[in-house]
MIMIKE-532678 format. One record per residue (C-alpha): residue in one letter; x negated, y, z; residue number from 1. Coordinates in steps of 0.001 Angstrom, whole numbers. Layout:
N
<'A'; <X; Y; Z>; NUM>
...
END
This chain:
108
<'X'; <-1; 3; 1>; 1>
<'X'; <-2755; 2509; 894>; 2>
<'X'; <-4268; 2280; -2585>; 3>
<'X'; <-986; 3578; -4011>; 4>
<'X'; <-1008; 6775; -1913>; 5>
<'X'; <-3033; 9887; -2703>; 6>
<'X'; <-3407; 13377; -1338>; 7>
<'X'; <-3598; 15991; -4078>; 8>
<'X'; <-4787; 19499; -3295>; 9>
<'X'; <-4600; 22951; -4765>; 10>
<'X'; <-4850; 26486; -3404>; 11>
<'X'; <-2927; 29735; -3739>; 12>
<'X'; <-3892; 33310; -2929>; 13>
<'X'; <-355; 34081; -1811>; 14>
<'X'; <1473; 32478; 1132>; 15>
<'X'; <4907; 32784; -451>; 16>
<'X'; <3619; 31198; -3659>; 17>
<'X'; <2073; 28371; -1611>; 18>
<'X'; <5435; 27760; 74>; 19>
<'X'; <7192; 27782; -3297>; 20>
<'X'; <4716; 25254; -4720>; 21>
<'X'; <5216; 23081; -1638>; 22>
<'X'; <9014; 23216; -1562>; 23>
<'X'; <9365; 22729; -5307>; 24>
<'X'; <7263; 19565; -5294>; 25>
<'X'; <9242; 18070; -2408>; 26>
<'X'; <12611; 19043; -3896>; 27>
<'X'; <11529; 17438; -7188>; 28>
<'X'; <10541; 14237; -5337>; 29>
<'X'; <6996; 14625; -6712>; 30>
<'X'; <5618; 14649; -3167>; 31>
<'X'; <7019; 13131; 6>; 32>
<'X'; <5555; 15917; 2089>; 33>
<'X'; <3236; 18880; 1796>; 34>
<'X'; <924; 20591; 4249>; 35>
<'X'; <-124; 24210; 3874>; 36>
<'X'; <-3251; 25153; 5785>; 37>
<'X'; <-3461; 28636; 7232>; 38>
<'X'; <-5560; 31093; 5277>; 39>
<'X'; <-9031; 29966; 4391>; 40>
<'X'; <-11823; 32029; 2864>; 41>
<'X'; <-12921; 30922; -582>; 42>
<'X'; <-16149; 31812; -2360>; 43>
<'X'; <-16437; 30844; -6019>; 44>
<'X'; <-17929; 31747; -9362>; 45>
<'X'; <-15508; 33447; -11762>; 46>
<'X'; <-16467; 35313; -14941>; 47>
<'X'; <-20182; 35413; -14071>; 48>
<'X'; <-19845; 36736; -10547>; 49>
<'X'; <-19211; 35454; -7060>; 50>
<'X'; <-15682; 36162; -5879>; 51>
<'X'; <-14211; 35991; -2392>; 52>
<'X'; <-10532; 35441; -1681>; 53>
<'X'; <-8149; 34470; 1070>; 54>
<'X'; <-6282; 31331; 43>; 55>
<'X'; <-3843; 28785; 1406>; 56>
<'X'; <-4727; 25112; 845>; 57>
<'X'; <-1766; 23004; -266>; 58>
<'X'; <-1993; 19220; 279>; 59>
<'X'; <584; 16980; -1390>; 60>
<'X'; <1282; 13438; -156>; 61>
<'X'; <2320; 11372; -3150>; 62>
<'X'; <1797; 8103; -4989>; 63>
<'X'; <-489; 7296; -7893>; 64>
<'X'; <2646; 6687; -9993>; 65>
<'X'; <3964; 10216; -9367>; 66>
<'X'; <577; 11938; -9594>; 67>
<'X'; <633; 12672; -13373>; 68>
<'X'; <4091; 14264; -13109>; 69>
<'X'; <3034; 16281; -10058>; 70>
<'X'; <-79; 17515; -11855>; 71>
<'X'; <1895; 18536; -14961>; 72>
<'X'; <4490; 20290; -12797>; 73>
<'X'; <1804; 22128; -10826>; 74>
<'X'; <1; 23377; -13928>; 75>
<'X'; <3322; 24672; -15251>; 76>
<'X'; <4218; 26491; -12016>; 77>
<'X'; <816; 27669; -10752>; 78>
<'X'; <-147; 31270; -11568>; 79>
<'X'; <-3939; 30653; -11724>; 80>
<'X'; <-5660; 30216; -15078>; 81>
<'X'; <-7650; 27328; -13585>; 82>
<'X'; <-6007; 26110; -10366>; 83>
<'X'; <-7950; 23795; -8116>; 84>
<'X'; <-6653; 20268; -8600>; 85>
<'X'; <-8333; 17434; -6769>; 86>
<'X'; <-7065; 14099; -5544>; 87>
<'X'; <-8203; 12136; -2542>; 88>
<'X'; <-7514; 8426; -2229>; 89>
<'X'; <-5827; 7236; 944>; 90>
<'X'; <-7725; 4164; 2075>; 91>
<'X'; <-5684; 3396; 5163>; 92>
<'X'; <-3000; 4618; 7487>; 93>
<'X'; <188; 3727; 9251>; 94>
<'X'; <2155; 1226; 7192>; 95>
<'X'; <5380; 3018; 8165>; 96>
<'X'; <4027; 6376; 6955>; 97>
<'X'; <2657; 4977; 3718>; 98>
<'X'; <5987; 3265; 3041>; 99>
<'X'; <7793; 6540; 3696>; 100>
<'X'; <5637; 8345; 1106>; 101>
<'X'; <6414; 5615; -1445>; 102>
<'X'; <10139; 5647; -703>; 103>
<'X'; <10489; 9446; -826>; 104>
<'X'; <8725; 9764; -4178>; 105>
<'X'; <10433; 6817; -5859>; 106>
<'X'; <12098; 7767; -9113>; 107>
<'X'; <15835; 7242; -9180>; 108>
END
């Protein structure tokens, strides 16, 4: 079961946008749940210079089956030209929790 669950992450420079990206994914059954971390400071290269920004990290709990649809949805909704998009495999966890993620993202 754990091999079927992933955590996908992106960031937003706007708290309301982060909440919208979180709620939309859950309402669309693309993620069972989403965590938004309080503002973090990001440093990154953009257009040949180092930028600094306050961002909110958004972590989606989903399945490998729903991941492509979640990624497509995110790229459609996200305002960044190049949004962060990384996935982290879940290698273990509570069987009840992992089952919940699978059940909540199951396609009807």
